[in-house]
C-alpha positions as CSV (number, residue, x, y, z in Angstrom):
1,X,15.2,40.5,-6.5
2,X,17.0,42.9,-4.2
3,X,18.2,41.9,-0.7
4,X,15.5,44.0,0.9
5,X,12.8,42.0,-0.7
6,X,11.6,38.5,0.1
7,X,9.8,36.1,-2.2
8,X,9.2,32.4,-2.6
9,X,8.2,30.4,-5.8
10,X,6.4,27.2,-4.6
11,X,5.4,24.0,-6.3
12,X,3.4,21.6,-4.2
13,X,3.6,18.1,-5.7
14,X,2.1,14.9,-4.5
15,X,5.5,13.4,-4.0
16,X,8.0,16.4,-3.9
17,X,7.7,20.0,-2.8
18,X,10.0,22.4,-4.5
19,X,10.6,26.0,-3.7
20,X,12.8,28.8,-4.9
21,X,13.7,31.5,-2.4
22,X,14.7,35.0,-3.6
23,X,18.2,35.9,-3.0
24,X,19.5,32.4,-2.5
25,X,19.3,31.0,-6.0
26,X,18.6,27.6,-4.4
27,X,15.7,25.3,-5.3
28,X,14.6,23.5,-2.1
29,X,13.5,19.9,-3.0
30,X,11.9,17.8,-0.2
31,X,9.4,15.0,0.0
32,X,5.8,16.3,0.4
33,X,5.2,14.8,3.9
34,X,3.4,16.2,6.9
35,X,5.4,16.9,10.0
36,X,4.8,14.3,12.7
37,X,2.0,15.7,14.9
38,X,0.6,18.1,12.4
39,X,-1.0,15.7,9.9
40,X,-1.1,12.2,8.6
41,X,1.0,11.0,5.7
42,X,1.0,13.0,2.5
43,X,-1.0,16.2,2.6
44,X,-1.2,16.4,-1.2
45,X,-2.6,13.4,-3.0
46,X,-3.1,13.1,-6.7
47,X,-3.4,16.9,-7.3
48,X,-5.7,17.4,-4.2
49,X,-4.6,19.2,-1.0
50,X,-6.2,16.9,1.5
51,X,-4.5,18.0,4.7
52,X,-4.1,21.7,5.1
53,X,-2.7,21.6,8.6
54,X,-0.1,19.0,7.6
55,X,0.9,21.0,4.5
56,X,1.2,24.1,6.6
57,X,3.4,22.4,9.1
58,X,5.7,21.0,6.4
59,X,6.1,24.5,4.9
60,X,6.8,26.1,8.2
61,X,9.5,23.5,9.0
62,X,11.1,23.5,5.6
63,X,10.8,27.2,4.6
64,X,10.3,29.1,7.8
65,X,14.0,29.0,8.9
66,X,15.1,30.0,5.4
67,X,13.1,33.2,5.3
68,X,14.1,36.6,6.8
69,X,12.3,37.1,10.1
70,X,11.5,40.8,9.5
71,X,10.2,40.5,5.9
72,X,7.0,39.1,4.7
73,X,7.4,37.2,1.4
74,X,5.5,37.4,-1.8
75,X,4.6,33.9,-2.8
76,X,4.0,32.6,-6.4
77,X,2.3,29.2,-6.0
78,X,1.8,26.8,-8.9
79,X,-1.4,24.8,-9.0
80,X,-2.9,22.0,-11.1
81,X,-4.8,23.3,-14.1
82,X,-8.0,21.6,-12.9
83,X,-7.4,22.1,-9.2
84,X,-10.2,24.5,-9.1
85,X,-11.2,27.1,-6.5
86,X,-11.1,24.6,-3.6
87,X,-7.5,23.7,-4.2
88,X,-6.4,27.3,-4.5
89,X,-8.2,28.3,-1.3
90,X,-6.7,25.4,0.6
91,X,-3.3,26.1,-0.7
92,X,-3.5,29.8,0.2
93,X,-4.5,28.8,3.7
94,X,-1.6,26.4,4.1
95,X,0.9,29.0,2.7
96,X,-0.5,31.5,5.3
97,X,1.9,29.9,7.8
98,X,4.7,31.9,6.0
99,X,3.0,35.2,6.7
100,X,3.0,36.2,3.0
101,X,2.3,39.7,2.0
102,X,0.5,38.3,-1.1
103,X,-0.1,34.9,-2.7
104,X,-0.4,34.7,-6.4
105,X,-1.4,31.4,-8.1
106,X,-0.5,30.3,-11.6
107,X,-1.1,27.0,-13.4
108,X,1.9,24.7,-13.3
109,X,1.8,24.5,-17.1
110,X,2.4,28.3,-17.2
111,X,5.5,27.9,-15.1
112,X,6.8,25.0,-17.3
113,X,6.3,27.1,-20.4
114,X,8.3,30.0,-18.7
115,X,11.1,27.7,-17.8
116,X,11.3,26.5,-21.4
117,X,11.2,30.0,-22.8
118,X,8.3,28.9,-24.9
119,X,6.6,31.3,-27.3
120,X,3.3,32.0,-25.5
121,X,2.0,34.1,-28.4
122,X,1.2,30.8,-30.1
123,X,-1.0,27.9,-28.7
124,X,1.1,25.5,-26.7
125,X,0.5,22.0,-25.5
126,X,2.1,21.1,-22.2
127,X,2.3,17.6,-20.7
128,X,3.3,17.3,-17.1
129,X,4.2,13.7,-16.1
130,X,4.3,13.8,-12.3
131,X,4.6,11.0,-9.7
132,X,0.9,10.7,-9.0
133,X,-0.8,13.0,-11.5
134,X,-0.5,13.5,-15.3
135,X,-1.8,16.7,-16.9
136,X,-2.2,17.7,-20.5
137,X,-2.8,21.5,-20.8
138,X,-3.5,23.8,-23.8
139,X,-2.2,27.3,-23.3
140,X,-3.3,30.2,-25.5
141,X,-1.7,33.5,-24.9
142,X,-0.4,32.0,-21.7
143,X,-3.9,31.2,-20.3
144,X,-5.3,27.7,-19.8
145,X,-8.0,27.1,-22.5
146,X,-8.3,23.3,-22.1
147,X,-7.0,20.7,-19.8
148,X,-7.2,17.0,-19.0
149,X,-5.8,15.1,-16.0
150,X,-5.3,11.4,-15.0
151,X,-4.6,10.1,-11.5
152,X,-1.6,8.2,-12.8
153,X,2.1,8.8,-12.7
154,X,5.6,7.4,-12.4
155,X,5.0,6.2,-8.8
156,X,2.5,3.7,-10.3
157,X,5.0,2.0,-12.5
158,X,5.5,-1.7,-11.8
159,X,2.4,-1.6,-9.5
160,X,-0.7,-0.3,-11.2
161,X,0.6,0.8,-14.6
162,X,3.1,0.2,-17.3
163,X,5.1,2.8,-19.2
164,X,3.0,2.1,-22.3
165,X,-0.2,2.6,-20.3
166,X,1.0,6.1,-19.1
167,X,2.0,7.0,-22.7
168,X,-1.4,5.7,-23.9
169,X,-3.2,7.8,-21.3
170,X,-1.5,10.9,-22.5
171,X,-2.2,10.2,-26.1
172,X,-5.9,9.6,-25.3
173,X,-6.2,12.9,-23.4
174,X,-4.7,14.6,-26.5
175,X,-7.1,12.8,-28.7
176,X,-10.0,14.0,-26.6
177,X,-8.8,17.6,-26.9
178,X,-8.6,17.2,-30.7
179,X,-12.1,15.7,-31.0
180,X,-13.6,18.5,-28.8
181,X,-11.9,21.4,-30.5
182,X,-13.8,22.5,-33.6
183,X,-11.0,24.9,-34.5
184,X,-7.5,24.2,-35.7
185,X,-5.9,25.6,-32.5
186,X,-5.2,22.2,-30.8
187,X,-4.1,20.5,-33.9
188,X,-1.8,23.4,-34.7
189,X,-0.2,23.2,-31.2
190,X,0.2,19.5,-31.6
191,X,1.9,19.9,-34.9
192,X,4.4,22.4,-33.5
193,X,5.3,19.9,-30.8
194,X,4.3,18.9,-27.2
195,X,6.3,20.4,-24.3
196,X,7.1,17.6,-21.9
197,X,7.9,18.2,-18.2
198,X,7.8,16.5,-14.8
199,X,9.9,13.6,-13.5
200,X,8.3,11.3,-16.1
201,X,10.0,13.2,-18.8
202,X,13.3,11.7,-17.6
203,X,12.0,8.2,-18.1
204,X,12.8,6.9,-21.6
205,X,10.5,3.9,-21.1
206,X,7.7,6.5,-21.2
207,X,9.0,9.0,-23.6
208,X,9.8,6.4,-26.3
209,X,6.3,5.0,-26.6
210,X,4.8,8.5,-26.3
211,X,6.9,9.6,-29.3
212,X,5.5,6.7,-31.3
213,X,2.0,7.5,-30.4
214,X,2.4,11.3,-31.2
215,X,4.4,10.5,-34.4
216,X,6.8,13.3,-33.3
217,X,9.3,13.6,-30.5
218,X,8.0,15.8,-27.6
219,X,10.3,18.7,-26.6
220,X,11.6,17.9,-23.1
221,X,12.2,20.9,-20.9
222,X,15.7,21.1,-19.4
223,X,15.7,19.7,-15.8
224,X,12.0,18.8,-16.3
225,X,11.4,17.8,-12.7
226,X,11.9,21.4,-11.5
227,X,10.6,23.3,-14.5
228,X,7.3,24.5,-12.8
229,X,9.0,26.1,-9.8
230,X,11.8,27.6,-12.0
231,X,9.1,29.2,-14.2
232,X,7.2,30.4,-11.1
233,X,10.5,32.0,-9.9
234,X,10.7,34.0,-13.1
235,X,7.1,35.2,-12.7
236,X,8.0,36.2,-9.1
237,X,10.9,38.3,-10.3
238,X,8.6,39.9,-13.0
239,X,6.1,40.7,-10.3
240,X,8.8,42.3,-8.2
241,X,9.8,44.6,-11.0
242,X,6.4,45.4,-12.3
243,X,6.1,49.2,-13.0
244,X,3.1,49.6,-10.8
245,X,5.2,48.4,-7.8
246,X,2.1,46.4,-6.6
247,X,3.6,43.0,-7.4
248,X,0.6,42.3,-9.7
249,X,0.9,39.8,-12.5
250,X,-1.2,39.7,-15.6
251,X,-4.4,37.7,-15.0
252,X,-4.1,34.0,-15.5
253,X,-7.2,32.0,-16.5
254,X,-8.2,29.0,-14.5
255,X,-10.8,26.6,-16.0
256,X,-13.6,25.6,-13.6
């Protein structure tokens, strides 16, 4: 993006918030914690935005000083595949503190696929192993056609879950998708290989049993913990150079 333009790719996780700011090439990576006096504790919990004011205060403190004062940013915001209308509405309200000229939301799985340079012309299964939320998403032509989620992640290890339980949960969600799909789409995507991202993708104690349950090694995205925001950054640049000049992206389907 040119120096006269301003844009932010943003990934609001339960444990970490990551942002890419146009023109800097830097990924900001901070704990998702409300600024004292603006909210209580963690504003994003297990894929739900529970404290809009706290989230807005955090974004203002972390990103506000890094953005040009005279330019309003375009924001590409990743969201959970099953976050629904409520999550997106709350997130847009929180991001409003940055005075955006527009806010475009995309499923985190779409960002992960972009960071992996995955072929979106073919069905793709994406597993996002976060700190407090695990998602399994089926993308067809880049749009979400099926998704499962579990309120479980790497932060639960040694407390409420074992690595084998997390791997088993992912395998069960995939099995549910296969049972529900009466077409060969999901099975074909599974046969081609699962794309694995999130901080959990860096944990061999999770990926090893998951490989055994899938009977094939998943494809781990490079730097999997920041894959969603890096993919969103690519979408941000694509929106900036769109021939219409409106910054519009192709529509992205969100399941209800």
